[in-house]
C-alpha positions in Angstrom: -37.1 -40.7 8.3 -37.2 -38.8 11.6 -40.3 -36.9 12.2 -40.0 -33.3 13.6 -43.1 -31.7 15.1 -43.2 -27.9 15.8 -45.5 -26.3 18.3 -46.6 -22.7 19.1 -45.1 -19.9 17.0 -42.6 -22.2 15.3 -45.4 -23.6 13.2 -45.6 -20.4 11.2 -41.9 -20.6 10.5 -41.5 -24.3 9.8 -44.9 -25.9 9.4 -46.4 -28.4 11.9 -44.4 -31.4 10.8 -41.3 -32.2 8.8 -39.5 -35.4 7.9 -35.7 -35.5 7.7 -32.9 -38.0 7.5 -30.6 -37.5 10.5 -28.6 -39.4 13.0 -28.8 -36.8 15.8 -31.1 -34.2 17.1 -28.8 -31.3 16.2 -28.4 -32.7 12.7 -32.1 -33.0 12.2 -32.9 -29.5 13.5 -30.0 -27.9 11.6 -31.3 -29.5 8.4 -34.6 -27.6 8.8 -33.4 -24.5 10.7 -31.1 -22.7 8.2 -31.5 -19.3 9.9 -30.5 -20.2 13.5 -33.9 -19.8 15.1 -33.6 -23.1 17.0 -29.9 -24.2 16.6 -27.0 -21.8 16.7 -23.3 -22.9 16.7 -24.3 -26.5 17.1 -26.4 -26.0 20.2 -30.1 -25.7 20.9 -30.9 -22.1 21.8 -32.2 -21.1 25.1 -36.0 -20.8 25.2 -36.6 -23.9 23.2 -37.7 -27.3 24.7 -36.7 -30.3 22.6 -38.2 -33.7 23.2 -37.3 -37.1 21.6 -40.1 -39.5 21.8 -41.5 -37.5 24.7 -38.3 -37.3 26.7 -35.7 -34.5 27.1 -33.4 -34.8 24.1 -30.3 -34.6 26.3 -31.2 -38.1 27.6 -31.0 -39.6 24.1 -28.0 -41.8 23.8 -26.6 -42.9 20.4 -28.1 -42.3 17.0 -31.7 -41.5 16.4 -33.9 -44.4 15.2 -35.8 -44.1 12.0 -39.1 -44.0 14.1 -37.9 -41.2 16.3 -40.2 -38.2 16.8 -38.6 -34.9 17.8 -41.0 -32.3 19.3 -39.8 -28.6 19.4 -41.7 -26.3 21.7 -40.8 -22.6 22.2 -41.0 -21.7 25.9 -43.2 -18.7 25.1 -45.7 -20.9 23.2 -48.8 -19.5 24.9 -51.5 -21.2 26.7 
């Protein structure tokens, strides 16, 4: 299972951590985000930083491993 961690204001919407079965970042986030807060029309919305194992998700090549950790951070997460 892929672990998805949420930060900032997204915690109140999705909880701090979720586990999903997915082969890609978009598939994992779409599985959780049914209202289009993070993913809309198959793309990550502006204002959201997505990391896979600590690196920008756009650098991820191929399917996600079972041990992958996706971190989702809203840009306006506070400080």
